[in-house]
Structure formats: structure tokens, C-alpha cells
N, CA, C and O atoms as a Tinker XYZ file with bonds, in Angstrom:
   376  protein
     1  N    -90.903000   33.608000  -72.310000    73     2
     2  CA   -92.284000   33.315000  -72.824000    64     1     3
     3  C    -93.372000   34.349000  -71.680000    63     2     4     5
     4  O    -93.288000   34.523000  -70.464000    81     3
     5  N    -94.133000   34.762000  -72.470000    73     3     6
     6  CA   -95.080000   35.259000  -70.954000    64     5     7
     7  C    -96.846000   34.384000  -71.461000    63     6     8     9
     8  O    -97.410000   34.270000  -72.550000    81     7
     9  N    -97.139000   34.025000  -70.343000    73     7    10
    10  CA   -98.655000   33.286000  -70.464000    64     9    11
    11  C    -99.618000   34.485000  -69.977000    63    10    12    13
    12  O    -99.559000   34.994000  -68.858000    81    11
    13  N   -100.622000   34.895000  -71.123000    73    11    14
    14  CA  -101.805000   35.499000  -70.881000    64    13    15
    15  C   -103.359000   35.207000  -69.658000    63    14    16    17
    16  O   -104.439000   34.962000  -70.196000    81    15
    17  N   -103.296000   35.261000  -68.329000    73    15    18
    18  CA  -103.956000   34.515000  -67.922000    64    17    19
    19  C   -105.417000   34.958000  -67.437000    63    18    20    21
    20  O   -106.065000   34.501000  -66.495000    81    19
    21  N   -105.819000   36.153000  -68.500000    73    19    22
    22  CA  -106.852000   36.903000  -68.449000    64    21    23
    23  C   -106.933000   38.261000  -68.341000    63    22    24    25
    24  O   -106.104000   38.879000  -67.673000    81    23
    25  N   -107.913000   38.856000  -68.969000    73    23    26
    26  CA  -107.889000   40.357000  -68.818000    64    25    27
    27  C   -107.097000   40.705000  -69.209000    63    26    28    29
    28  O   -106.757000   40.097000  -70.223000    81    27
    29  N   -106.263000   41.786000  -68.821000    73    27    30
    30  CA  -104.519000   42.568000  -69.306000    64    29    31
    31  C   -103.687000   41.563000  -68.722000    63    30    32    33
    32  O   -102.501000   41.812000  -68.936000    81    31
    33  N   -103.862000   40.581000  -68.101000    73    31    34
    34  CA  -102.400000   40.195000  -66.977000    64    33    35
    35  C   -102.066000   38.936000  -67.924000    63    34    36    37
    36  O   -102.717000   38.074000  -68.515000    81    35
    37  N   -100.683000   39.286000  -67.756000    73    35    38
    38  CA   -99.871000   38.144000  -68.488000    64    37    39
    39  C    -98.532000   37.948000  -66.756000    63    38    40    41
    40  O    -98.221000   38.640000  -65.786000    81    39
    41  N    -98.232000   36.769000  -67.242000    73    39    42
    42  CA   -97.074000   36.288000  -66.445000    64    41    43
    43  C    -95.721000   35.954000  -66.600000    63    42    44    45
    44  O    -95.806000   34.806000  -67.035000    81    43
    45  N    -94.238000   36.285000  -66.504000    73    43    46
    46  CA   -93.643000   34.799000  -67.238000    64    45    47
    47  C    -94.095000   33.477000  -66.551000    63    46    48    49
    48  O    -94.572000   33.192000  -65.452000    81    47
    49  N    -93.634000   32.588000  -68.009000    73    47    50
    50  CA   -93.293000   31.471000  -67.974000    64    49    51
    51  C    -92.539000   30.917000  -66.857000    63    50    52    53
    52  O    -92.810000   30.245000  -65.862000    81    51
    53  N    -91.809000   31.279000  -67.218000    73    51    54
    54  CA   -90.256000   31.086000  -66.371000    64    53    55
    55  C    -90.256000   30.702000  -64.785000    63    54    56    57
    56  O    -89.531000   29.947000  -64.137000    81    55
    57  N    -91.737000   31.806000  -64.297000    73    55    58
    58  CA   -92.473000   32.244000  -63.123000    64    57    59
    59  C    -93.188000   30.787000  -62.262000    63    58    60    61
    60  O    -93.225000   30.317000  -61.125000    81    59
    61  N    -93.751000   30.443000  -63.812000    73    59    62
    62  CA   -94.901000   29.704000  -63.036000    64    61    63
    63  C    -94.755000   28.105000  -62.246000    63    62    64    65
    64  O    -94.443000   27.079000  -62.850000    81    63
    65  N    -94.993000   28.174000  -61.098000    73    63    66
    66  CA   -94.931000   26.591000  -60.333000    64    65    67
    67  C    -96.167000   25.767000  -60.681000    63    66    68    69
    68  O    -95.986000   24.551000  -60.744000    81    67
    69  N    -97.549000   26.290000  -60.948000    73    67    70
    70  CA   -98.331000   25.441000  -61.437000    64    69    71
    71  C    -99.716000   25.974000  -61.558000    63    70    72    73
    72  O   -100.039000   26.947000  -60.877000    81    71
    73  N   -100.618000   25.369000  -62.433000    73    71    74
    74  CA  -101.701000   25.693000  -62.458000    64    73    75
    75  C   -102.712000   24.936000  -61.874000    63    74    76    77
    76  O   -102.681000   23.705000  -61.885000    81    75
    77  N   -103.574000   25.561000  -61.384000    73    75    78
    78  CA  -104.644000   24.449000  -60.400000    64    77    79
    79  C   -106.183000   24.871000  -60.568000    63    78    80    81
    80  O   -106.662000   25.949000  -60.218000    81    79
    81  N   -106.950000   23.664000  -61.253000    73    79    82
    82  CA  -108.350000   23.613000  -61.450000    64    81    83
    83  C   -109.185000   24.101000  -59.822000    63    82    84    85
    84  O   -109.296000   23.280000  -58.912000    81    83
    85  N   -109.621000   25.315000  -59.721000    73    83    86
    86  CA  -110.399000   25.909000  -58.653000    64    85    87
    87  C   -111.426000   24.960000  -57.980000    63    86    88    89
    88  O   -111.443000   25.145000  -56.763000    81    87
    89  N   -112.290000   23.997000  -58.402000    73    87    90
    90  CA  -113.172000   23.843000  -58.534000    64    89    91
    91  C   -112.331000   21.991000  -57.849000    63    90    92    93
    92  O   -112.286000   22.111000  -56.625000    81    91
    93  N   -112.146000   21.531000  -57.979000    73    91    94
    94  CA  -110.896000   20.102000  -57.859000    64    93    95
    95  C   -110.075000   20.652000  -56.587000    63    94    96    97
    96  O   -110.291000   20.166000  -55.477000    81    95
    97  N   -109.334000   21.453000  -56.733000    73    95    98
    98  CA  -108.594000   21.522000  -55.767000    64    97    99
    99  C   -108.420000   22.236000  -54.380000    63    98   100   101
   100  O   -107.518000   22.038000  -53.566000    81    99
   101  N   -109.493000   23.124000  -54.283000    73    99   102
   102  CA  -109.953000   23.526000  -53.174000    64   101   103
   103  C   -110.721000   22.553000  -51.943000    63   102   104   105
   104  O   -110.898000   22.904000  -50.776000    81   103
   105  N   -111.117000   21.239000  -52.562000    73   103   106
   106  CA  -111.964000   20.498000  -52.079000    64   105   107
   107  C   -111.051000   20.158000  -50.668000    63   106   108   109
   108  O   -111.468000   19.968000  -49.525000    81   107
   109  N   -109.697000   20.154000  -51.169000    73   107   110
   110  CA  -108.975000   19.514000  -49.983000    64   109   111
   111  C   -108.729000   20.889000  -49.370000    63   110   112   113
   112  O   -108.606000   21.871000  -50.102000    81   111
   113  N   -108.654000   20.981000  -47.999000    73   111   114
   114  CA  -109.061000   22.033000  -46.842000    64   113   115
   115  C   -107.091000   22.929000  -46.734000    63   114   116   117
   116  O   -106.627000   24.047000  -46.511000    81   115
   117  N   -106.607000   21.621000  -47.040000    73   115   118
   118  CA  -105.176000   22.422000  -47.309000    64   117   119
   119  C   -104.911000   23.840000  -47.888000    63   118   120   121
   120  O   -104.546000   24.912000  -47.406000    81   119
   121  N   -105.398000   23.196000  -49.670000    73   119   122
   122  CA  -105.449000   24.535000  -50.475000    64   121   123
   123  C   -106.155000   25.315000  -49.811000    63   122   124   125
   124  O   -105.680000   26.427000  -49.585000    81   123
   125  N   -107.341000   25.025000  -49.354000    73   123   126
   126  CA  -108.187000   26.192000  -48.627000    64   125   127
   127  C   -107.451000   27.017000  -47.385000    63   126   128   129
   128  O   -107.412000   28.235000  -47.212000    81   127
   129  N   -107.035000   26.242000  -46.798000    73   127   130
   130  CA  -105.916000   27.086000  -46.094000    64   129   131
   131  C   -104.945000   27.889000  -46.275000    63   130   132   133
   132  O   -104.635000   28.888000  -45.626000    81   131
   133  N   -104.194000   27.163000  -47.700000    73   131   134
   134  CA  -102.969000   28.017000  -48.057000    64   133   135
   135  C   -103.746000   29.144000  -49.102000    63   134   136   137
   136  O   -102.935000   30.056000  -49.266000    81   135
   137  N   -104.936000   29.413000  -49.827000    73   135   138
   138  CA  -105.131000   29.834000  -50.527000    64   137   139
   139  C   -105.803000   31.343000  -49.117000    63   138   140   141
   140  O   -105.963000   32.486000  -49.547000    81   139
   141  N   -105.973000   31.152000  -48.203000    73   139   142
   142  CA  -106.534000   32.182000  -47.358000    64   141   143
   143  C   -104.943000   33.210000  -46.895000    63   142   144   145
   144  O   -104.666000   34.409000  -46.935000    81   143
   145  N   -104.136000   31.825000  -46.436000    73   143   146
   146  CA  -103.053000   32.616000  -45.666000    64   145   147
   147  C   -102.164000   33.518000  -46.803000    63   146   148   149
   148  O   -101.320000   34.330000  -46.425000    81   147
   149  N   -102.471000   33.267000  -48.319000    73   147   150
   150  CA  -102.120000   34.112000  -49.475000    64   149   151
   151  C   -102.878000   35.434000  -49.266000    63   150   152   153
   152  O   -102.426000   36.578000  -49.293000    81   151
   153  N   -103.957000   35.071000  -49.083000    73   151   154
   154  CA  -104.769000   36.362000  -48.950000    64   153   155
   155  C   -104.569000   37.134000  -47.981000    63   154   156   157
   156  O   -104.579000   38.336000  -48.250000    81   155
   157  N   -104.330000   36.734000  -46.592000    73   155   158
   158  CA  -104.247000   37.474000  -45.595000    64   157   159
   159  C   -102.414000   37.827000  -45.784000    63   158   160   161
   160  O   -101.978000   38.832000  -45.222000    81   159
   161  N   -101.614000   37.077000  -46.463000    73   159   162
   162  CA  -100.151000   37.727000  -46.892000    64   161   163
   163  C   -100.170000   38.815000  -48.323000    63   162   164   165
   164  O    -99.155000   39.333000  -48.788000    81   163
   165  N   -101.496000   38.990000  -48.835000    73   163   166
   166  CA  -101.503000   39.674000  -50.275000    64   165   167
   167  C   -100.586000   39.350000  -51.078000    63   166   168   169
   168  O    -99.931000   39.971000  -51.915000    81   167
   169  N   -100.626000   37.829000  -50.568000    73   167   170
   170  CA   -99.893000   37.491000  -52.293000    64   169   171
   171  C   -100.945000   36.673000  -53.014000    63   170   172   173
   172  O   -100.670000   35.603000  -53.557000    81   171
   173  N   -102.053000   37.160000  -53.004000    73   171   174
   174  CA  -103.475000   36.883000  -53.932000    64   173   175
   175  C   -103.418000   38.207000  -54.460000    63   174   176   177
   176  O   -103.074000   39.260000  -53.923000    81   175
   177  N   -104.022000   37.832000  -56.190000    73   175   178
   178  CA  -104.090000   38.939000  -57.088000    64   177   179
   179  C   -105.285000   38.091000  -58.425000    63   178   180   181
   180  O   -105.313000   37.296000  -59.365000    81   179
   181  N   -105.915000   38.797000  -57.781000    73   179   182
   182  CA  -107.687000   38.495000  -58.810000    64   181   183
   183  C   -107.215000   38.855000  -60.068000    63   182   184   185
   184  O   -106.566000   39.896000  -59.960000    81   183
   185  N   -107.258000   38.442000  -61.235000    73   183   186
   186  CA  -107.155000   39.102000  -62.387000    64   185   187
   187  C   -108.438000   39.901000  -63.056000    63   186   188   189
   188  O   -108.431000   40.845000  -63.846000    81   187
   189  N   -109.680000   39.098000  -62.383000    73   187   190
   190  CA  -110.914000   40.032000  -62.493000    64   189   191
   191  C   -111.818000   39.328000  -61.389000    63   190   192   193
   192  O   -111.386000   38.495000  -60.592000    81   191
   193  N   -112.835000   39.677000  -61.438000    73   191   194
   194  CA  -113.821000   39.800000  -59.852000    64   193   195
   195  C   -115.009000   38.466000  -60.851000    63   194   196   197
   196  O   -115.864000   37.874000  -60.192000    81   195
   197  N   -114.917000   38.270000  -61.895000    73   195   198
   198  CA  -115.486000   36.937000  -62.496000    64   197   199
   199  C   -114.903000   35.396000  -61.401000    63   198   200   201
   200  O   -113.968000   35.207000  -60.623000    81   199
   201  N   -116.300000   34.402000  -62.014000    73   199   202
   202  CA  -116.207000   33.552000  -61.385000    64   201   203
   203  C   -114.757000   33.032000  -61.677000    63   202   204   205
   204  O   -114.382000   33.020000  -62.849000    81   203
   205  N   -113.986000   32.635000  -60.760000    73   203   206
   206  CA  -112.585000   31.909000  -60.280000    64   205   207
   207  C   -112.602000   30.312000  -60.938000    63   206   208   209
   208  O   -113.246000   29.346000  -60.528000    81   207
   209  N   -111.919000   30.372000  -61.782000    73   207   210
   210  CA  -112.045000   28.570000  -62.815000    64   209   211
   211  C   -110.782000   28.099000  -61.985000    63   210   212   213
   212  O   -110.736000   27.146000  -61.207000    81   211
   213  N   -109.767000   28.978000  -62.322000    73   211   214
   214  CA  -108.260000   28.602000  -61.909000    64   213   215
   215  C   -107.489000   29.486000  -60.975000    63   214   216   217
   216  O   -107.780000   30.626000  -60.612000    81   215
   217  N   -106.343000   28.671000  -60.618000    73   215   218
   218  CA  -104.994000   29.417000  -59.924000    64   217   219
   219  C   -103.853000   29.252000  -60.061000    63   218   220   221
   220  O   -103.290000   28.172000  -59.887000    81   219
   221  N   -103.257000   30.410000  -60.433000    73   219   222
   222  CA  -101.885000   29.915000  -60.894000    64   221   223
   223  C   -100.676000   30.231000  -60.160000    63   222   224   225
   224  O   -100.661000   31.441000  -59.935000    81   223
   225  N    -99.578000   29.595000  -59.659000    73   223   226
   226  CA   -99.064000   29.688000  -58.652000    64   225   227
   227  C    -97.213000   30.464000  -58.772000    63   226   228   229
   228  O    -96.198000   29.769000  -58.814000    81   227
   229  N    -97.223000   31.192000  -58.786000    73   227   230
   230  CA   -96.386000   31.758000  -58.732000    64   229   231
   231  C    -94.646000   32.077000  -57.741000    63   230   232   233
   232  O    -94.936000   32.334000  -56.573000    81   231
   233  N    -93.454000   32.099000  -57.909000    73   231   234
   234  CA   -92.703000   32.468000  -57.271000    64   233   235
   235  C    -93.388000   33.241000  -56.456000    63   234   236   237
   236  O    -93.364000   32.840000  -55.292000    81   235
   237  N    -93.832000   33.952000  -56.593000    73   235   238
   238  CA   -93.886000   35.251000  -55.753000    64   237   239
   239  C    -95.250000   35.220000  -55.116000    63   238   240   241
   240  O    -95.272000   35.108000  -53.891000    81   239
   241  N    -96.685000   35.325000  -55.933000    73   239   242
   242  CA   -98.326000   35.326000  -56.354000    64   241   243
   243  C    -98.786000   34.365000  -56.303000    63   242   244   245
   244  O    -98.336000   33.222000  -56.219000    81   243
   245  N    -99.963000   34.864000  -56.364000    73   243   246
   246  CA  -101.219000   33.804000  -56.579000    64   245   247
   247  C   -102.037000   34.356000  -57.639000    63   246   248   249
   248  O   -102.850000   35.057000  -57.037000    81   247
   249  N   -102.271000   34.432000  -58.838000    73   247   250
   250  CA  -102.591000   34.704000  -59.660000    64   249   251
   251  C   -104.566000   33.584000  -59.814000    63   250   252   253
   252  O   -104.809000   32.536000  -60.412000    81   251
   253  N   -105.284000   34.290000  -59.161000    73   251   254
   254  CA  -106.815000   33.824000  -59.806000    64   253   255
   255  C   -107.157000   33.851000  -60.944000    63   254   256   257
   256  O   -106.667000   34.807000  -61.545000    81   255
   257  N   -107.727000   33.285000  -61.473000    73   255   258
   258  CA  -108.136000   33.595000  -63.083000    64   257   259
   259  C   -109.470000   33.528000  -63.334000    63   258   260   261
   260  O   -109.967000   32.515000  -62.841000    81   259
   261  N   -110.136000   34.135000  -63.839000    73   259   262
   262  CA  -111.618000   33.481000  -64.847000    64   261   263
   263  C   -111.340000   32.618000  -66.034000    63   262   264   265
   264  O   -112.278000   32.289000  -66.760000    81   263
   265  N   -109.943000   32.171000  -66.322000    73   263   266
   266  CA  -109.450000   31.518000  -67.219000    64   265   267
   267  C   -109.610000   29.459000  -66.558000    63   266   268   269
   268  O   -109.410000   29.171000  -65.378000    81   267
   269  N   -109.876000   28.697000  -67.323000    73   267   270
   270  CA  -110.389000   27.212000  -66.930000    64   269   271
   271  C   -108.668000   26.815000  -67.127000    63   270   272   273
   272  O   -107.904000   27.557000  -67.746000    81   271
   273  N   -108.180000   25.343000  -66.395000    73   271   274
   274  CA  -106.931000   25.113000  -66.516000    64   273   275
   275  C   -106.361000   24.956000  -68.047000    63   274   276   277
   276  O   -105.445000   25.560000  -68.605000    81   275
   277  N   -107.324000   23.824000  -68.571000    73   275   278
   278  CA  -107.308000   23.583000  -70.303000    64   277   279
   279  C   -107.050000   24.667000  -71.096000    63   278   280   281
   280  O   -106.375000   24.475000  -72.108000    81   279
   281  N   -107.379000   25.579000  -70.890000    73   279   282
   282  CA  -107.023000   26.881000  -71.657000    64   281   283
   283  C   -105.886000   26.965000  -71.175000    63   282   284   285
   284  O   -105.135000   26.184000  -71.760000    81   283
   285  N   -105.482000   27.424000  -70.542000    73   283   286
   286  CA  -104.185000   28.090000  -69.742000    64   285   287
   287  C   -103.085000   27.210000  -70.368000    63   286   288   289
   288  O   -101.974000   27.537000  -70.787000    81   287
   289  N   -103.716000   25.952000  -70.318000    73   287   290
   290  CA  -102.102000   24.706000  -70.355000    64   289   291
   291  C   -102.417000   24.746000  -72.480000    63   290   292   293
   292  O   -101.300000   24.596000  -72.975000    81   291
   293  N   -102.964000   24.818000  -73.060000    73   291   294
   294  CA  -103.116000   25.300000  -74.150000    64   293   295
   295  C   -102.185000   26.170000  -74.838000    63   294   296   297
   296  O   -101.413000   25.766000  -75.708000    81   295
   297  N   -102.278000   27.564000  -74.375000    73   295   298
   298  CA  -101.637000   28.587000  -74.245000    64   297   299
   299  C   -100.309000   28.787000  -73.621000    63   298   300   301
   300  O    -99.766000   29.878000  -73.793000    81   299
   301  N    -99.641000   27.759000  -72.829000    73   299   302
   302  CA   -98.673000   27.504000  -72.773000    64   301   303
   303  C    -97.855000   26.522000  -73.234000    63   302   304   305
   304  O    -96.652000   26.434000  -72.986000    81   303
   305  N    -98.717000   25.534000  -74.131000    73   303   306
   306  CA   -98.059000   25.108000  -74.867000    64   305   307
   307  C    -97.806000   25.276000  -76.129000    63   306   308   309
   308  O    -96.954000   24.671000  -76.780000    81   307
   309  N    -98.808000   26.401000  -76.640000    73   307   310
   310  CA   -98.506000   26.901000  -77.724000    64   309   311
   311  C    -97.199000   27.978000  -77.475000    63   310   312   313
   312  O    -96.194000   27.736000  -78.143000    81   311
   313  N    -97.161000   29.030000  -76.648000    73   311   314
   314  CA   -96.121000   29.715000  -76.189000    64   313   315
   315  C    -94.472000   28.650000  -76.499000    63   314   316   317
   316  O    -93.395000   28.839000  -77.065000    81   315
   317  N    -95.029000   27.710000  -75.859000    73   315   318
   318  CA   -93.413000   26.807000  -75.872000    64   317   319
   319  C    -93.307000   26.025000  -77.231000    63   318   320   321
   320  O    -92.149000   25.619000  -77.339000    81   319
   321  N    -93.970000   25.709000  -78.162000    73   319   322
   322  CA   -93.585000   25.489000  -79.505000    64   321   323
   323  C    -93.704000   26.323000  -80.458000    63   322   324   325
   324  O    -93.970000   25.810000  -81.545000    81   323
   325  N    -93.585000   27.569000  -80.430000    73   323   326
   326  CA   -93.399000   28.785000  -80.727000    64   325   327
   327  C    -92.392000   29.870000  -79.994000    63   326   328   329
   328  O    -92.513000   31.068000  -80.250000    81   327
   329  N    -91.523000   29.455000  -79.192000    73   327   330
   330  CA   -90.125000   29.546000  -78.750000    64   329   331
   331  C    -89.445000   28.632000  -79.149000    63   330   332   333
   332  O    -88.301000   29.033000  -79.362000    81   331
   333  N    -89.646000   26.998000  -79.481000    73   331   334
   334  CA   -88.818000   26.087000  -79.923000    64   333   335
   335  C    -88.991000   26.807000  -81.016000    63   334   336   337
   336  O    -88.377000   27.857000  -80.826000    81   335
   337  N    -89.574000   26.822000  -82.235000    73   335   338
   338  CA   -89.516000   26.928000  -83.854000    64   337   339
   339  C    -88.955000   28.470000  -84.002000    63   338   340   341
   340  O    -88.651000   28.809000  -85.146000    81   339
   341  N    -88.810000   29.322000  -83.065000    73   339   342
   342  CA   -87.982000   30.574000  -83.255000    64   341   343
   343  C    -86.365000   30.202000  -82.762000    63   342   344   345
   344  O    -85.428000   30.773000  -83.318000    81   343
   345  N    -86.166000   29.343000  -81.832000    73   343   346
   346  CA   -84.737000   28.311000  -81.566000    64   345   347
   347  C    -84.234000   27.711000  -83.032000    63   346   348   349
   348  O    -83.091000   27.924000  -83.435000    81   347
   349  N    -85.375000   26.801000  -83.924000    73   347   350
   350  CA   -84.872000   26.420000  -84.341000    64   349   351
   351  C    -84.479000   27.054000  -85.886000    63   350   352   353
   352  O    -83.664000   26.573000  -86.673000    81   351
   353  N    -85.290000   28.251000  -86.066000    73   351   354
   354  CA   -85.421000   29.207000  -86.994000    64   353   355
   355  C    -83.659000   29.730000  -87.024000    63   354   356   357
   356  O    -82.776000   29.547000  -87.862000    81   355
   357  N    -83.676000   30.401000  -85.780000    73   355   358
   358  CA   -82.336000   31.055000  -85.253000    64   357   359
   359  C    -81.323000   30.257000  -85.314000    63   358   360   361
   360  O    -80.241000   30.842000  -85.370000    81   359
   361  N    -81.283000   29.029000  -85.325000    73   359   362
   362  CA   -80.109000   28.034000  -85.337000    64   361   363
   363  C    -79.607000   27.552000  -86.982000    63   362   364   365
   364  O    -78.590000   27.214000  -87.588000    81   363
   365  N    -81.150000   27.792000  -87.220000    73   363   366
   366  CA   -80.447000   27.763000  -88.988000    64   365   367
   367  C    -80.185000   28.371000  -89.673000    63   366   368   369
   368  O    -79.571000   28.062000  -90.694000    81   367
   369  N    -80.485000   29.254000  -89.421000    73   367   370
   370  CA   -80.398000   31.053000  -89.975000    64   369   371
   371  C    -78.480000   31.176000  -90.052000    63   370   372   373
   372  O    -77.744000   31.629000  -90.929000    81   371
   373  N    -78.259000   30.700000  -89.039000    73   371   374
   374  CA   -76.466000   30.855000  -88.700000    64   373   375
   375  C    -75.869000   30.361000  -89.349000    63   374   376
   376  O    -74.646000   30.398000  -89.214000    81   375
């Protein structure tokens, strides 16, 4: 499944390591250093340049999103429910 993270950006759910709130997680200096290092190494992708509310860590990139973590988590749960329902439907049709 894919997760829509804002604008026209989608990422594959299986590649997501974590979804983090920008306000609470960037209080920690280690997180700020991590994001700075990601920018220097061209690993940070800005979904758009609106006020960032979250960042999504994947295997290869760090996506900065204008969507808050609650919205992203709801979308991820809906995707999981849809995938589970599809598995059940497929199993029952066999």
C-alpha cells in the first residue's frame, strides 16, 4: 500500500520506518542534527514549502510533510484496514 503524505507525494508503506511530529521531536538536538545531516546529504525531500508539521523516515529518504502525524497515522490505518479486507475477500472467493 501507499501513504499519501501531502501534495502529489506518496510513499510505499512498507518503506516507512517512522512518522515523527516536527514540533516535539525537533526539541532534541540529536534530531535537529540528524535532519541537518540529511539535508547536507540530499536525503531530505520537502513535500511542499508550507509550514512542516511532520517528517517521515524511510529506508532511503526523509520526507518533510505539511500534514500532522495524526492525519498520517489515520491514513496508514485506513490503508491497513483496506488491505486486510481485500485479503479476507480474496480468501473467501477461493
